[in-house]
N, C-alpha and C positions, 0 to 999 in steps of 0.2 A: 504494500500500500504506500502510495506516495505521501511523503511527509508534508504536513501543513507548513505554509510559509509563516514567517514571523508576523506579517501583516494579518493573516487569517487568524492566528492565535490571539493577537491583540484584540481584534474585533470580537472573537468568541468570549474573551475575558470581559470586555466592556459590556457586551450584551448580557452576560451572566449577572453583572452588577445591577443591570436595569431590570431584567426579567425576574430575578429571585424575589425582590419585594412585591412585584406585581402578582406573581403566582401565589405568594403567601396571603396576600389580601383577597385574591379571587376565591381561593379554596376555603377561606375563613379559618385558617390555622390559628389557634390560640395557645398560649402557654409559653413561658420564657424558654424552657429547655428545648422544645421542638423547633422553635424559630431560631434559637442559637445554633442548633445542630445543622439546620439547612444553610444558614449563613456560613458556618464553619466549613461545610461541604463545598460551598462556592469558593471560599478562600483556598482550600486544598486543591480544587479543580484548577484554579489559576496557577498555583505553584506547580502542579503536574504539567500544565501546558508549557511552562517555561523552565522545566527541570534541567534542560540542556544548558541554558544560559546561566542558571543558578549554580549548577555544578562546576562551571568553568570560572566562577568568580574566585579571585585570589587577592591577597593583600600584600603589597610590597613592604618588606620589612628590612631592617639592617642586614648586611651581608652575613653577619655571624649567626643569623637566624634563618631557618628555612621558611618557605612559604606556608602561610596558615591555611588550614582547610576552610571551605566556605561556611561550615557550620558555625564558626566563631563570628562570622558576619551576621548570620541569621539569628543566633541565640539572643543578642540584645533586643532585637525586634520582637521575638516571641515573649521575652520577659516584659517588655513594655506593653504588649497586647494583654497579657494576663493581668498586669497591674491596672490597666484601664478597665478591664472587665470586673475587677473586684468590687467597686461600688455598686455596679448593676446587680451582681449576684447577691450582695448584702440587701439591696432594695427588694429583690425578688423574694428572698427568704423572709424578710419583714412583712411583705405584702401577703404571703401565704399564711403566715402565723397570725396576722391581724384579722379579727372578725369582719366579715363582709355582710351587709344587709341582704336579706333574702328578697328576691323579686317575686312577682306573681307566679311566674313559671316554676321557680324553685319550690314554692309552697305546694305545687301540684305533684312534684316528684315523690315517688315512694322509696327511692334509694338515694341517699345523700352520703358522699364520702370525701375524704381527704380535704377538709376545709374547716375553717373556724367560723362559727356563726353565733349571733346573739340568740339565746334560747327564747327570749321574749318574742322574736320574730315568728317562731313556730306557733305561738299562742295568740296570733292576731285575731283569729276568728273564734277562738274558744280556748279554755284552759286545759283541754284534753288533746293530746297528740296521739293520733290513732293510725295504725297500719303502716308504719314507716320503718325502714331499715337504715341504720346509721353505722358507718364503718370508718374508723380513724377520723372521727369528727371531734372537734373541741367546742364544747358548749360554754358560752361565756354568760355569766350572770350580771348583777345579783339576782338570785331567784331561789325558790325552794321547790324541789322536785319530789313527787310521790310516785310510787310504783303501782301501776294498775294491773288488771287481769291480763294473763297470757302474754306477758312481756319477758324477754330474755336478755339478760345483761351478762357480758363476759369480758374479762380483762379491762376493767374500768379504773381510771385514775381520777381521784378527787383532790382538788387543790383549794383549800380554804385559808391559805396563808393571808395574814400572819397569825390567824387563830390556830389553836392546837388541833391536832388530828381528831381528837375526840369530839370536837364540835361539828364534824362533818355529818353526823347523824342526829336527827330529832325524833325520838320515840314518842308515839301518841297511843292512846287507848283505842281499841277497835270501835268502829262506828263513830269516830270523832269527826265532826263537821269542820272543814277547813276552807277558808275563802282566800283566794289570791295565790294558790299554789298551781304548779303545772304538773299534770299527770301524764305518764306514758301508759298507753293502753294498746295491747297487741302490737308492740314494737320490739325491734331487735337492735341492740347496741353492742358493737364489738370494737375493742381497742379504742374506746372513746375517753375523752377527758372532760370532767366537769370543773370549771374554774369559777371561783367565787359563787358556788352553788352548794346548798345543803340538801341532804337526802332525808326525807321524812317518811315514816311508816310505823306500822304496828311492830311489836317485838319480833313477830315472825318475819315481817318484811325487812326489818333492820338486819336480822340474821342473814337473810338472802343477800342484802346489799353488801354485807361484810365479806361474804364468800365471793362476790363478783368483783369487789374492789381489790386490785393488786398493788396500788400505790396511793399513798396519802401525802399530800403536799410535796409531790415529786420524789418521795422516798419510798423504797420497798416496804411492804407490810412487815412489821416486827411483832413479837408477842405482846408488847405493851402499847401498840398503836391505838387501840380502841379505849384505853383507860383514860 
């Protein structure tokens, strides 16, 4: 196969820089890491197009030193690129961990995962959350949550800092009327975190909560955690 000329490769690299953002916008790709991966692929594609020119780069040094390999010319650029990306990565991590208000379409979803939300958003239309599955979700209060029928909780983290771990649970007598609490009914929560939220229930329900909770105030459960 006839090798592309330098002009052709230059045009291909330039078109890639123009078309990649357009394609990302047209297909509606969202998320920091997928977009970063595509942009990085575009950079690597350009480097591959000009690999011959890059491999022939040398740096003239004093006679008592041999010619340096091209890697030592490229390494500072790579380091500068990583340094420039660091603030954006920090911003992305902060955005992911920060709670985001739920929109109307989000409230209709039965499966919510990998995000932080204000638990009060789920209770806009009522104090009972019914028929939803949550996985790796961080619920942010302040709020008090009660366990309803047919709900399954597993590997739950409760963070009531700076209060002691024992304040995470509020025991009440059976058939106690409570106003202003949020109840989970027929819901599944796996690997979720309750932040600034207390768990309320009867002694039997509290015992269930304690079995489901694996971490209190971001610390593993110890024998004296509930005292």
